[in-house]
MMTF fields as JSON, N, C-alpha, C and O atoms, coordinates in Angstrom:
{
  "mmtfVersion": "1.0.0",
  "mmtfProducer": "UNKNOWN",
  "numBonds": 399,
  "numAtoms": 400,
  "numGroups": 100,
  "numChains": 1,
  "numModels": 1,
  "chainsPerModel": [1],
  "groupsPerChain": [100],
  "chainIdList": ["A"],
  "bondAtomList": [4, 2, 8, 6, 12, 10, 16, 14, 20, 18, 24, 22, 28, 26, 32, 30, 36, 34, 40, 38, 44, 42, 48, 46, 52, 50, 56, 54, 60, 58, 64, 62, 68, 66, 72, 70, 76, 74, 80, 78, 84, 82, 88, 86, 92, 90, 96, 94, 100, 98, 104, 102, 108, 106, 112, 110, 116, 114, 120, 118, 124, 122, 128, 126, 132, 130, 136, 134, 140, 138, 144, 142, 148, 146, 152, 150, 156, 154, 160, 158, 164, 162, 168, 166, 172, 170, 176, 174, 180, 178, 184, 182, 188, 186, 192, 190, 196, 194, 200, 198, 204, 202, 208, 206, 212, 210, 216, 214, 220, 218, 224, 222, 228, 226, 232, 230, 236, 234, 240, 238, 244, 242, 248, 246, 252, 250, 256, 254, 260, 258, 264, 262, 268, 266, 272, 270, 276, 274, 280, 278, 284, 282, 288, 286, 292, 290, 296, 294, 300, 298, 304, 302, 308, 306, 312, 310, 316, 314, 320, 318, 324, 322, 328, 326, 332, 330, 336, 334, 340, 338, 344, 342, 348, 346, 352, 350, 356, 354, 360, 358, 364, 362, 368, 366, 372, 370, 376, 374, 380, 378, 384, 382, 388, 386, 392, 390, 396, 394],
  "bondOrderList": [1, 1, 1, 1, 1, 1, 1, 1, 1, 1, 1, 1, 1, 1, 1, 1, 1, 1, 1, 1, 1, 1, 1, 1, 1, 1, 1, 1, 1, 1, 1, 1, 1, 1, 1, 1, 1, 1, 1, 1, 1, 1, 1, 1, 1, 1, 1, 1, 1, 1, 1, 1, 1, 1, 1, 1, 1, 1, 1, 1, 1, 1, 1, 1, 1, 1, 1, 1, 1, 1, 1, 1, 1, 1, 1, 1, 1, 1, 1, 1, 1, 1, 1, 1, 1, 1, 1, 1, 1, 1, 1, 1, 1, 1, 1, 1, 1, 1, 1],
  "groupList": [{"groupName": "UNK", "atomNameList": ["N", "CA", "C", "O"], "elementList": ["N", "C", "C", "O"], "formalChargeList": [0, 0, 0, 0], "bondAtomList": [1, 0, 2, 1, 3, 2], "bondOrderList": [1, 1, 2], "singleLetterCode": "X", "chemCompType": "L-PEPTIDE LINKING"}],
  "groupTypeList": [0, 0, 0, 0, 0, 0, 0, 0, 0, 0, 0, 0, 0, 0, 0, 0, 0, 0, 0, 0, 0, 0, 0, 0, 0, 0, 0, 0, 0, 0, 0, 0, 0, 0, 0, 0, 0, 0, 0, 0, 0, 0, 0, 0, 0, 0, 0, 0, 0, 0, 0, 0, 0, 0, 0, 0, 0, 0, 0, 0, 0, 0, 0, 0, 0, 0, 0, 0, 0, 0, 0, 0, 0, 0, 0, 0, 0, 0, 0, 0, 0, 0, 0, 0, 0, 0, 0, 0, 0, 0, 0, 0, 0, 0, 0, 0, 0, 0, 0, 0],
  "groupIdList": [1, 2, 3, 4, 5, 6, 7, 8, 9, 10, 11, 12, 13, 14, 15, 16, 17, 18, 19, 20, 21, 22, 23, 24, 25, 26, 27, 28, 29, 30, 31, 32, 33, 34, 35, 36, 37, 38, 39, 40, 41, 42, 43, 44, 45, 46, 47, 48, 49, 50, 51, 52, 53, 54, 55, 56, 57, 58, 59, 60, 61, 62, 63, 64, 65, 66, 67, 68, 69, 70, 71, 72, 73, 74, 75, 76, 77, 78, 79, 80, 81, 82, 83, 84, 85, 86, 87, 88, 89, 90, 91, 92, 93, 94, 95, 96, 97, 98, 99, 100],
  "secStructList": [7, 7, 7, 7, 5, 7, 7, 3, 3, 7, 1, 1, 1, 7, 7, 3, 3, 3, 3, 3, 3, 6, 6, 6, 6, 3, 3, 3, 3, 3, 3, 1, 1, 6, 6, 2, 2, 2, 2, 2, 2, 6, 6, 6, 1, 1, 7, 5, 7, 7, 7, 7, 5, 7, 1, 1, 1, 1, 7, 5, 7, 7, 7, 7, 5, 7, 6, 6, 1, 7, 2, 2, 2, 2, 2, 2, 1, 1, 1, 1, 1, 2, 2, 2, 2, 7, 7, 7, 7, 7, 6, 6, 1, 7, 7, 7, 1, 1, 7, 7],
  "xCoordList": [-19.281, -18.152, -16.7, -16.858, -15.606, -14.797, -13.144, -12.893, -12.891, -11.363, -10.779, -10.311, -9.938, -8.101, -7.444, -7.381, -7.099, -6.358, -5.258, -5.039, -3.961, -2.417, -2.001, -2.04, -0.681, -0.087, 1.908, 2.226, 2.72, 3.865, 4.74, 5.079, 5.249, 7.131, 7.887, 7.804, 9.073, 9.934, 11.101, 10.659, 11.967, 13.171, 14.833, 15.328, 15.504, 16.922, 16.215, 15.455, 16.819, 16.776, 15.722, 15.688, 15.249, 14.027, 12.252, 11.472, 12.497, 10.489, 9.368, 9.768, 8.087, 7.201, 6.091, 6.326, 5.02, 3.773, 2.925, 3.216, 1.839, 0.931, -0.729, -1.295, -0.787, -2.895, -3.516, -3.375, -4.239, -5.785, -7.061, -7.164, -8.101, -8.781, -9.799, -9.774, -10.983, -11.648, -12.836, -13.358, -13.034, -14.58, -14.526, -15.251, -12.585, -12.594, -11.216, -10.434, -11.33, -10.88, -9.233, -9.087, -8.246, -7.203, -5.484, -5.838, -4.713, -3.529, -2.311, -1.969, -1.882, -1.154, 0.387, 0.368, 1.37, 2.995, 3.718, 4.445, 3.576, 4.737, 5.715, 5.741, 7.694, 7.972, 9.663, 9.857, 10.696, 11.906, 12.34, 12.417, 12.694, 13.524, 12.619, 12.186, 12.598, 12.044, 10.888, 9.796, 12.795, 12.559, 12.002, 11.431, 11.864, 10.644, 9.698, 8.784, 9.578, 8.118, 7.553, 6.356, 8.074, 7.412, 7.129, 6.018, 8.097, 8.042, 7.321, 7.098, 6.793, 5.226, 3.88, 3.326, 3.648, 2.998, 2.893, 1.833, 3.384, 3.033, 2.586, 1.74, 3.308, 3.027, 1.405, 0.756, 1.184, 0.01, -1.355, -2.535, -0.837, -1.785, -2.043, -2.586, -1.687, -1.766, -3.143, -3.659, -3.44, -3.903, -3.217, -2.57, -3.615, -2.445, -3.252, -4.379, -3.023, -3.433, -2.645, -1.434, -3.304, -2.914, -3.286, -4.222, -3.162, -4.041, -3.755, -2.735, -5.52, -6.442, -6.82, -7.263, -6.688, -7.264, -8.915, -9.537, -9.855, -11.33, -11.872, -11.954, -12.386, -12.467, -11.739, -12.228, -10.211, -9.862, -8.048, -8.029, -7.363, -5.957, -5.102, -4.145, -5.758, -5.431, -6.295, -6.018, -7.193, -7.968, -8.109, -9.158, -7.106, -7.514, -7.646, -7.444, -7.884, -8.318, -7.586, -6.622, -7.424, -6.745, -7.529, -7.964, -7.502, -8.415, -8.089, -9.272, -7.687, -7.535, -8.368, -9.501, -7.123, -7.079, -6.636, -5.559, -7.322, -6.239, -7.098, -8.242, -5.412, -5.658, -6.458, -6.683, -6.897, -7.342, -9.126, -9.93, -9.559, -10.686, -11.728, -12.885, -10.762, -11.257, -9.81, -9.01, -10.066, -8.757, -8.801, -7.796, -9.793, -9.294, -8.245, -7.109, -8.634, -7.208, -5.887, -4.827, -5.796, -5.121, -4.251, -3.267, -4.319, -3.821, -3.614, -2.815, -4.584, -3.653, -2.787, -2.392, -2.385, -0.991, -0.462, -1.206, 0.015, 0.933, 1.715, 2.704, 0.804, 1.714, 2.496, 3.599, 2.314, 3.266, 4.181, 4.533, 4.308, 5.016, 7.051, 7.671, 7.292, 8.576, 8.916, 9.5, 8.488, 8.929, 8.708, 9.167, 7.889, 8.333, 9.124, 9.666, 9.226, 9.404, 10.552, 10.868, 11.439, 11.96, 12.007, 12.836, 10.682, 10.018, 8.983, 8.14, 9.426, 9.203, 8.04, 8.286, 6.567, 5.257, 5.969, 6.886, 5.725, 5.576, 4.463, 4.655, 3.72, 2.171, 2.15, 1.092, 3.534, 2.895, 3.409, 3.238, 4.342, 4.857, 3.937, 3.837, 3.328, 2.711, 3.531, 4.698, 2.363, 2.266, 3.013, 2.511, 3.802, 3.953, 4.092, 4.739, 3.152, 3.369, 3.541, 3.066, 5.038, 6.109, 7.367, 7.73, 7.904, 8.535, 8.747, 7.776, 10.185, 9.448, 9.889, 9.616],
  "yCoordList": [-9.785, -10.289, -9.843, -9.801, -9.614, -8.54, -9.738, -10.653, -9.7, -10.247, -10.076, -9.016, -10.883, -10.22, -9.395, -9.277, -9.023, -7.882, -8.221, -8.323, -8.568, -8.632, -8.443, -9.051, -7.096, -6.807, -7.02, -7.026, -7.145, -7.019, -6.263, -5.539, -6.52, -5.158, -6.12, -7.333, -4.93, -5.064, -4.397, -3.771, -4.407, -3.905, -4.564, -5.307, -3.812, -4.528, -5.702, -5.577, -7.324, -8.022, -9.009, -10.144, -8.05, -8.631, -8.071, -7.122, -9.675, -10.284, -9.618, -9.557, -9.177, -9.898, -8.674, -7.874, -8.695, -8.853, -7.411, -7.151, -6.936, -5.98, -7.252, -8.003, -6.926, -7.771, -6.926, -6.293, -7.209, -6.101, -7.867, -8.916, -6.716, -8.061, -6.646, -6.068, -6.291, -5.043, -5.39, -4.495, -7.207, -6.651, -6.032, -5.179, -7.161, -6.162, -5.227, -5.087, -4.488, -3.572, -3.457, -2.752, -4.353, -5.092, -4.578, -4.593, -4.399, -3.804, -4.947, -4.728, -6.666, -6.636, -6.474, -6.214, -6.656, -6.301, -7.073, -7.129, -8.088, -9.152, -9.277, -9.997, -8.554, -8.687, -8.901, -8.348, -9.759, -9.801, -8.772, -8.543, -8.033, -6.653, -5.545, -4.403, -6.103, -5.721, -4.255, -4.093, -3.221, -1.891, -1.537, -0.459, -2.021, -1.784, -1.924, -1.156, -2.782, -3.64, -2.436, -2.164, -1.965, -0.695, 0.162, 0.685, 0.581, 1.72, 1.801, 2.921, 0.643, 0.246, 1.06, 2.148, -0.502, -0.031, 1.364, 1.986, 1.593, 2.936, 4.292, 5.177, 4.082, 4.246, 4.296, 4.807, 3.704, 2.975, 3.287, 3.403, 3.345, 3.03, 4.805, 4.989, 5.85, 6.965, 7.625, 7.086, 8.829, 9.09, 10.335, 11.229, 10.106, 11.53, 12.328, 11.9, 13.09, 14.674, 14.271, 14.197, 13.886, 13.191, 14.512, 14.968, 15.221, 15.062, 14.154, 13.659, 14.058, 13.219, 13.974, 15.119, 13.469, 13.633, 13.672, 12.664, 15.36, 15.122, 13.862, 12.644, 15.353, 15.166, 14.701, 13.773, 15.311, 15.882, 14.886, 14.234, 14.865, 14.57, 16.553, 16.927, 17.136, 18.421, 19.124, 20.283, 18.562, 19.118, 18.644, 18.114, 18.806, 17.929, 18.533, 19.727, 17.931, 17.907, 17.712, 17.156, 17.889, 17.207, 17.128, 17.872, 15.483, 14.487, 14.103, 14.334, 13.802, 13.561, 11.298, 10.916, 10.521, 9.245, 8.707, 8.84, 6.878, 6.382, 4.883, 4.461, 4.409, 3.483, 2.148, 1.24, 2.054, 0.535, 0.702, -0.199, 2.484, 2.407, 2.092, 2.257, 1.746, 0.713, 1.239, 2.173, -0.138, -0.903, 0.438, 0.445, 1.51, 2.456, 3.391, 3.769, 3.381, 4.98, 3.693, 4.314, 3.111, 1.58, 1.768, 1.612, 2.253, 1.485, 2.86, 2.941, 4.437, 5.462, 6.344, 7.389, 5.438, 5.627, 4.293, 3.464, 3.973, 3.147, 3.367, 2.935, 4.091, 5.422, 5.904, 6.235, 6.05, 7.207, 6.34, 7.092, 5.33, 4.698, 4.51, 4.634, 4.178, 4.229, 5.893, 5.995, 6.867, 8.186, 8.808, 9.887, 7.889, 7.733, 6.55, 6.67, 5.321, 4.666, 4.276, 3.257, 4.196, 3.8, 1.607, 0.981, 1.34, 0.689, 0.501, 1.336, -1.246, -0.588, -1.864, -2.981, -0.793, -1.851, -2.776, -2.315, -3.331, -4.891, -4.514, -5.042, -4.014, -3.788, -4.932, -5.446, -5.358, -6.663, -7.946, -8.687, -8.152, -9.243, -10.255, -9.998, -11.347, -12.184, -11.794, -11.41, -12.005, -12.332, -14.718, -15.82, -14.456, -15.735, -15.022, -14.109, -16.036, -15.966, -16.342, -16.27, -17.537, -18.026, -18.014, -18.937, -17.071, -15.988, -15.436, -15.178, -15.122, -14.656, -15.498, -15.481],
  "zCoordList": [0.805, 1.352, 0.068, -1.152, 0.689, -0.457, -1.015, -0.231, -1.363, -1.804, -1.536, -1.953, -0.431, -0.367, -1.677, -2.9, -0.622, -2.162, -1.76, -0.553, -3.058, -2.281, -2.675, -3.744, -2.531, -4.082, -3.312, -2.123, -4.394, -3.65, -3.801, -4.737, -2.473, -2.34, -2.459, -2.652, -2.224, -1.904, -1.002, -0.038, -1.084, -0.23, -0.095, 0.752, -1.544, -1.768, -2.582, -3.542, -1.726, -2.477, -0.871, -0.395, -0.688, 0.441, -0.323, -0.409, -0.757, -1.505, -0.292, 0.871, -0.61, 0.497, 0.034, -0.871, 0.726, -0.476, 1.165, 2.333, 0.121, 1.524, 1.386, 0.591, 2.257, 1.902, 2.814, 3.861, 1.951, 2.317, 2.251, 1.615, 3.995, 3.701, 4.253, 5.34, 2.579, 2.519, 4.088, 4.754, 4.388, 5.098, 6.31, 6.822, 7.055, 8.32, 8.519, 9.459, 6.776, 6.911, 7.992, 8.99, 7.389, 8.089, 6.525, 5.346, 6.684, 6.204, 7.549, 8.711, 6.114, 6.606, 5.562, 4.359, 6.221, 6.104, 6.367, 7.359, 5.137, 4.85, 4.505, 3.506, 5.159, 5.157, 6.077, 7.16, 5.408, 6.515, 7.348, 8.555, 5.9, 7.326, 8.624, 8.468, 9.398, 9.624, 10.651, 11.196, 10.157, 10.468, 9.277, 9.442, 7.87, 6.305, 6.639, 6.34, 7.26, 7.52, 8.76, 8.67, 9.502, 10.482, 9.763, 9.845, 8.795, 8.758, 7.694, 7.235, 7.057, 5.768, 6.507, 6.351, 7.672, 8.3, 9.145, 9.083, 9.504, 10.259, 8.819, 8.945, 7.784, 6.522, 6.122, 5.209, 6.986, 6.23, 7.045, 6.714, 7.93, 9.263, 9.766, 10.856, 9.041, 9.241, 8.204, 7.224, 8.779, 7.558, 6.898, 7.445, 5.215, 4.602, 3.881, 3.631, 3.6, 2.543, 1.67, 1.879, 0.347, -1.083, -2.03, -1.373, -2.934, -4.149, -5.19, -5.668, -5.487, -6.103, -7.87, -7.777, -9.283, -9.811, -9.801, -9.466, -10.336, -9.862, -10.708, -10.548, -12.258, -13.527, -14.551, -15.195, -14.998, -15.216, -14.895, -13.851, -15.353, -15.041, -14.915, -14.237, -15.625, -14.939, -13.866, -13.558, -13.359, -11.985, -10.605, -10.239, -9.817, -8.889, -7.537, -7.314, -6.927, -5.198, -4.454, -4.982, -3.172, -1.778, -0.535, 0.344, -0.97, -0.274, 1.152, 1.401, 2.109, 3.291, 3.065, 2.771, 3.382, 3.489, 3.404, 2.822, 4.228, 5.152, 4.445, 4.275, 4.16, 3.481, 4.006, 3.206, 5.42, 5.425, 5.239, 5.476, 4.62, 5.326, 3.084, 2.697, 2.552, 1.426, 0.386, 0.442, -0.69, -1.38, -2.592, -3.303, -2.89, -3.722, -2.355, -2.067, -2.23, -0.893, -0.409, -0.333, -0.282, -0.861, -1.06, -0.337, -2.326, -3.894, -4.552, -5.485, -3.935, -3.689, -3.335, -3.853, -1.779, -0.875, -1.317, -0.792, -1.685, -1.894, -3.725, -4.317, -3.968, -5.124, -4.257, -4.691, -3.23, -2.959, -1.171, -0.262, -1.102, -0.806, -0.1, 0.956, -1.462, -2.309, -1.5, -0.421, -2.177, -1.282, 0.189, 0.564, 0.98, 2.381, 2.94, 4.039, 2.187, 3.339, 1.965, 2.579, 0.663, 0.466, -0.505, -1.166, 0.003, 0.084, -1.534, -1.862, -2.672, -3.32, -4.474, -4.929, -4.582, -4.781, -6.119, -6.798, -6.211, -7.553, -8.516, -9.611, -8.484, -9.271, -10.324, -10.688, -10.86, -11.667, -11.915, -12.883, -10.461, -9.988, -8.967, -7.767, -9.547, -8.733, -7.836, -7.918, -6.392, -5.286, -4.441, -4.66, -3.906, -4.261, -1.946, -1.432, -1.363, -0.011, 0.592, 1.725, -0.189, 0.229, -0.568, -1.297, -0.404, -0.77, -1.943, -2.655, -2.413, -4.279, -5.007, -6.208]
}
């Protein structure tokens, strides 16, 4: 049984989080701004082709990732979230499930 993964996100002054259940392969986005929450959900629901390091930092390969497949894929795709949605992942901020 896997542990629930949570990471903080925000858009402007709206704080929230993304939650991933590895056993169910389910992603839940909590963000007050409905349009941005929907944009994040849509981004994470689609498969993406991304370049990832293979053996060294100068050796890349293009891979197809789906965020819900596993935690590693989710984390890699979260590094692209800002570029596609303008929602920032706050990797170092503690997640508060009841607001900022």
